[in-house]
C-alpha positions in Angstrom: 0.0 0.0 0.0 2.8 2.4 0.8 4.0 2.4 -2.8 0.5 3.0 -4.3 -1.2 5.5 -1.9 -0.4 8.0 0.7 -2.3 7.2 3.9 -3.2 10.0 6.3 -5.4 10.3 9.4 -7.8 13.3 9.5 -7.5 16.2 12.0 -8.7 16.0 15.6 -12.0 17.7 16.1 -12.0 20.2 19.0 -14.7 22.6 20.2 -12.7 25.7 19.6 -12.6 24.8 15.9 -16.4 25.1 15.5 -16.1 28.9 15.2 -13.7 31.1 13.3 -12.9 32.8 10.1 -12.1 29.6 8.2 -15.2 27.4 8.7 -14.8 24.5 6.2 -17.1 21.5 5.6 -15.5 18.3 6.8 -16.4 14.6 6.5 -16.5 12.1 9.4 -17.2 8.4 9.7 -21.0 8.9 9.6 -20.6 10.3 6.1 -19.0 7.1 4.7 -21.4 4.3 4.0 -21.0 1.0 2.1 -20.3 1.9 -1.5 -20.6 5.7 -1.3 -21.0 8.9 0.6 -23.9 10.2 2.6 -23.8 14.0 2.5 -27.1 14.7 4.1 -25.4 15.9 7.4 -22.1 17.5 6.8 -20.6 19.5 9.7 -18.2 22.5 9.5 -15.3 23.6 11.7 -12.3 26.0 11.5 -9.4 24.9 9.4 -6.6 27.4 9.0 -5.2 27.8 5.4 -2.2 25.6 6.2 -4.5 22.9 7.6 -6.7 23.1 4.5 -3.6 22.2 2.4 -3.0 19.1 4.5 -6.5 17.9 5.2 -8.3 19.1 2.0 -9.8 16.4 -0.2 -8.9 16.0 -3.9 -10.8 14.1 -6.6 -9.9 10.4 -6.4 -9.1 10.4 -2.7 -10.4 7.3 -0.9 -11.9 7.8 2.6 -11.9 4.9 5.0 -13.6 4.7 8.4 -10.9 4.6 11.0 -12.9 4.7 14.2 -16.5 3.5 14.9 -18.6 1.8 17.6 -18.9 -1.3 15.4 -16.2 -3.6 14.0 -18.4 -4.2 11.0 -18.3 -0.6 9.9 -14.6 0.1 10.6 -12.9 0.0 7.2 -15.9 1.1 5.2 -14.7 3.2 2.3 -15.8 5.5 -0.5 -14.1 7.6 -3.2 -14.3 11.4 -3.1 -15.3 12.9 -6.5 -15.8 16.5 -5.6 -19.5 16.1 -4.6 -19.4 19.4 -2.7 -18.1 22.7 -4.1 -15.0 24.4 -2.6 -12.6 23.0 -0.1 -13.8 20.0 2.0 -11.6 18.4 4.7 -11.8 15.3 6.8 -11.8 14.5 10.5 -9.8 12.0 12.5 -12.4 9.2 12.4 -11.4 8.8 8.7 -8.2 7.8 6.9 -7.5 9.3 3.5 -5.9 7.0 0.9 -4.5 9.3 -1.8 -3.5 7.4 -4.9 0.0 7.9 -6.2 -0.1 10.0 -9.4 0.5 7.9 -12.5 0.5 4.6 -10.4 -3.0 4.2 -8.9 -6.5 5.1 -10.0 -8.7 6.3 -7.2 -11.8 4.4 -8.2 -9.8 1.2 -8.4 -8.3 1.8 -5.0 -11.8 2.3 -3.6 -13.0 -1.0 -5.0 -9.9 -2.7 -3.6 -10.6 -1.2 -0.2 -14.1 -2.7 -0.3 -12.6 -6.1 -1.1 -10.0 -5.7 1.7 -12.7 -4.7 4.2 -15.1 -7.6 3.3 -12.3 -10.2 3.3 -11.1 -9.3 6.8 -7.7 -7.9 5.7 -8.5 -4.6 7.5 -8.8 -5.7 11.1 -10.3 -3.5 13.9 -9.0 -3.4 17.4 -11.0 -2.1 20.4 -10.0 0.8 22.6 -10.9 1.3 26.2 -13.9 3.4 25.3 -15.5 0.5 23.4 -14.6 2.2 20.1 -13.2 0.1 17.2 -10.1 1.4 15.3 -7.8 0.4 12.5 -4.2 1.6 12.4 -2.7 3.4 9.4 0.6 1.6 9.9 -1.0 -1.8 9.4 -2.9 -0.5 6.4 0.3 0.7 4.7 1.7 -2.9 5.0 -1.2 -4.5 3.1 -0.4 -6.2 -0.2 -2.4 -5.0 -3.2 -2.6 -6.4 -6.7 -2.0 -3.3 -8.9 -2.3 -3.8 -12.7 -1.3 -0.9 -15.0 -3.4 2.2 -14.9 -5.4 1.4 -18.1 -6.4 -2.0 -16.6 -7.3 -0.4 -13.3 -9.7 2.0 -15.0 -11.2 -0.9 -17.0 -11.8 -2.8 -13.8 -13.3 0.3 -12.1 -15.6 0.9 -15.1 -16.7 -2.8 -15.0 -17.4 -2.7 -11.3 -19.2 0.7 -11.5 -21.6 -0.8 -14.0 -22.1 -4.3 -12.6 -22.4 -3.3 -9.0 -24.8 -0.5 -9.8 -27.0 -3.0 -11.7 -26.9 -5.5 -8.8 -27.8 -2.7 -6.3 -30.8 -1.7 -8.5 -32.0 -5.3 -8.3 -31.5 -5.4 -4.5 -33.4 -2.1 -4.0 -36.3 -3.5 -6.1 -36.3 -6.8 -4.1 -36.4 -4.9 -0.8 -39.2 -2.8 -2.2 -41.1 -6.0 -2.8 -40.6 -6.9 0.9 -42.1 -3.6 1.9 -45.1 -3.9 -0.4 -45.7 -7.5 0.7 -45.4 -6.5 4.4 -47.8 -3.6 3.9 -50.4 -5.9 2.2 -50.2 -8.4 5.1 -50.4 -5.6 7.7 -53.4 -4.1 6.0 -55.1 -7.5 6.0 -54.4 -8.1 9.7 -55.5 -4.5 10.6 -58.8 -5.1 8.9 -59.5 -8.0 11.3 -58.5 -6.0 14.4 -60.4 -2.8 13.6 -63.5 -1.9 15.7 -65.7 -2.0 12.6 -64.3 -5.3 11.4 -65.5 -7.9 13.9 -67.5 -8.0 17.2 -65.5 -7.3 20.3 -64.9 -4.7 23.0 -62.5 -1.9 23.9 -59.7 -2.7 26.4 -56.6 -0.9 27.6 -53.2 -2.3 28.3 -53.7 -1.7 32.1 -56.9 -3.9 31.9 -54.9 -7.0 30.8 -51.4 -6.5 32.3 -50.0 -6.9 35.8 -46.8 -5.0 35.0 -45.8 -2.1 32.8 -42.2 -0.9 33.3 -38.7 -0.7 31.8 -35.1 -1.1 32.8 -32.3 1.4 33.1 -28.9 2.2 31.7 -26.2 0.3 33.7 -23.7 2.5 35.5 -20.8 3.0 33.1 -23.1 2.5 30.1 -21.5 0.2 27.4 -18.5 -0.3 29.6 -20.7 -2.4 31.9 -21.2 -5.0 29.2 -19.5 -8.4 29.5 -18.6 -11.1 27.0 -21.3 -13.5 28.3 -23.8 -13.5 31.0 -27.4 -12.2 31.2 -28.8 -10.9 27.9 -29.4 -7.2 28.0 -32.2 -6.4 25.5 -32.2 -3.0 23.9 -34.4 -1.4 21.3 -32.4 -2.8 18.4 -33.1 -6.3 19.6 -36.9 -5.8 19.6 -38.6 -6.2 16.2 -42.1 -6.9 15.1 -41.1 -10.4 13.9 -39.5 -11.3 17.1 -36.3 -10.8 19.1 -33.0 -10.5 17.1 -30.1 -11.5 19.2 -27.2 -11.4 16.7 -25.9 -8.3 18.3 -27.2 -8.7 21.9 -25.3 -7.2 24.8 -24.7 -9.0 28.1 -24.5 -7.9 31.7 -23.1 -9.7 34.7 -25.3 -11.8 37.0 -24.5 -9.3 39.8 -25.8 -6.4 37.8 -28.8 -8.4 36.8 -29.4 -9.0 40.5 -29.3 -5.2 41.1 -31.9 -4.8 38.3 -34.0 -7.8 39.4 -37.2 -5.7 39.1 -36.8 -5.6 35.3 -36.0 -9.2 34.6 -37.8 -10.6 31.6 -40.0 -13.6 31.9 -41.2 -15.9 29.1 -44.4 -14.5 27.7 -43.6 -10.9 28.5 -44.5 -8.5 25.7 -41.6 -6.1 24.9 -42.4 -2.7 23.5 -39.9 -0.1 22.3 -40.8 3.3 23.9 -38.2 5.7 22.5 -36.4 6.6 19.3 -36.8 5.6 15.7 -38.0 2.1 16.6 -40.8 3.5 18.8 -43.8 1.1 18.8 -42.1 -2.1 17.7 -43.0 -5.0 19.9 -42.8 -8.8 20.2 -43.1 -11.6 22.7 -40.1 -12.7 24.7 -39.8 -16.5 24.5 -37.8 -18.8 26.7 -34.9 -19.1 24.3 -33.9 -15.5 25.1 -33.8 -15.9 28.8 -32.2 -15.1 31.2 -32.6 -11.5 30.2 -33.0 -7.9 31.4 -34.0 -4.7 29.5 -32.8 -1.2 29.0 -34.8 1.9 29.7 -35.8 2.1 26.0 -37.8 -1.2 26.2 -41.0 -1.5 28.2 -42.0 -4.8 29.7 -45.8 -5.5 29.5 -46.7 -8.7 31.5 -50.1 -10.0 30.3 -52.5 -11.6 32.8 -55.9 -11.8 31.0 -54.8 -12.2 27.4 -52.6 -14.4 25.4 -49.2 -12.7 25.0 -49.1 -13.2 21.2 -52.6 -11.8 20.9 -51.5 -8.7 22.9 -48.4 -8.2 20.7 -50.7 -8.4 17.6 -53.0 -5.8 19.0 -50.1 -3.5 20.0 -48.8 -3.7 16.4 -52.2 -2.9 14.9 -53.0 0.4 13.3 -55.4 1.3 16.1 -52.6 1.3 18.7 -49.8 2.5 16.4 -51.9 5.6 15.6 -52.2 6.3 19.3 -48.4 6.0 19.6 -47.9 8.5 16.9 -50.5 10.9 18.3 -48.8 10.8 21.7 -45.7 12.4 20.1 -47.5 15.4 18.7 -46.3 18.5 20.5 -43.6 16.5 22.3 -40.0 17.5 22.2 -38.7 13.9 21.7 -39.9 10.6 20.5 -41.0 8.5 23.5 -43.8 7.1 25.5 -44.1 7.1 29.3 -45.5 4.3 31.3 -48.9 6.0 31.9 -49.3 6.4 28.2 -48.5 2.8 27.6 -51.0 1.7 30.3 -53.7 3.8 28.6 -53.2 2.4 25.0 -56.6 1.2 23.8 -57.3 -1.6 21.5 -60.3 -3.5 20.0 -60.4 -7.0 21.4 -62.3 -9.4 19.0 -64.6 -11.9 20.6 -64.3 -14.6 18.0 -61.3 -16.9 18.7 -61.0 -17.7 15.0 -59.8 -14.1 14.4 -56.5 -14.8 16.2 -55.6 -17.9 14.2 -56.4 -16.1 11.0 -54.3 -13.0 12.0 -51.3 -15.3 12.9 -51.7 -17.3 9.7 -51.5 -14.1 7.6 -48.5 -12.8 9.6 -46.8 -16.1 9.1 -47.4 -15.9 5.3 -45.9 -12.4 5.4 -42.8 -13.6 7.3 -42.3 -16.6 4.9 -42.7 -14.4 1.8 -40.3 -11.8 3.1 -37.8 -14.5 4.1 -37.8 -15.8 0.5 -37.2 -12.4 -0.9 -34.5 -11.6 1.6 -32.8 -14.9 0.8 -32.5 -13.8 -2.8 -31.1 -10.4 -1.7 -28.5 -12.3 0.4 -27.5 -14.3 -2.7 -27.1 -11.0 -4.6 -25.0 -9.4 -1.8 -22.7 -12.5 -1.8 -22.3 -12.5 -5.5 -21.6 -8.7 -5.6 -18.8 -9.1 -3.1 -17.3 -12.1 -4.9 -17.4 -10.1 -8.1 -15.5 -7.2 -6.5 -12.9 -9.5 -5.1 -12.4 -11.4 -8.4 -12.1 -8.2 -10.4 -9.6 -6.4 -8.2 -7.4 -9.4 -7.5 -7.2 -10.4 -11.2 -9.1 -13.6 -10.9 -11.3 -12.6 -13.8 -10.7 -10.8 -17.1 -13.2 -8.0 -17.0 -13.0 -7.6 -20.8 -14.5 -11.1 -21.3 -16.6 -11.5 -18.1 -20.3 -12.1 -18.8 -23.2 -10.7 -16.9 -23.7 -13.7 -14.5 -26.0 -11.7 -12.2 -28.2 -14.2 -10.3 -31.9 -13.9 -11.0 
């Protein structure tokens, strides 16, 4: 890498740099996403003219995430092509890989960086603040297959075209998931609406013995341990069930301190803050032992089947109440009293519940089939990038080969 690109870490951000005569837009790790740049939220700070010369971006520079809270996102890269006018700099959560003039093409280098990230060549290490980092020294020592400039540009052109086509298919498939989910949701909502079937109005407090949430452990994320009691956060609670692939753990001692918010099998978990507000599911025995954060509300049913209550809380009748509760508020969130007062229409006919669950299962199966095809496309895309930048395929003779 040292022979094909100059590697530099961005400048440290400091509060005094947010004001001054030389306010310049700068990019940080949040602006670098897989395969491109997200410029919807670009900050500015003061860069003196001499600093602008050092940290200013030029067309063809490759930006790589140096520091992040996730090992998966460290090493994410994108090429800068002058998307914003004037001088733009970069902060120290990013590394800049500047191609050597006459030796390396920036677009090819960006594609190679995506290959290196996906193949694990760019390894992250954790700091004491639970932040993942990569070192510029280790990056400089990486071996890179570098054909001549003409071939690099052909490879970049090939990948620009093929990956864009694959991404278009992926977006279309994910759109099918959304449409399919909306159709199933509409069907279920029709069965749970007050004008749909005979029933009666009930509130959460009428059918639950407990409504409450956990708290943030002292020390925050530093209190997490490698294994122990599952600590369920809002990102773990989804309408189709608990997702435990990135679950955090707390010690048994800390769980004992938080014994009042231990999760039991059959508890309904409802997200009460943030962008996932209103998502809910039932906690089954496979997730236990577990506790919850302050962002997740435990609802313990006593006079209703837990899966029926979760269905009702996901219904349009309740979700409309959740949205209305935020009108005029200064943040997205529900308090316990608001949760207790959530009203729903409880159908009297038991056949309604089996029909609702059947339709939700149809939705989950259909979405799973589509997501499986997306996973195949993602795998193919990455293998294509790797094969192209490492010289395993000749891009001048490569066929389409995009999986249907």
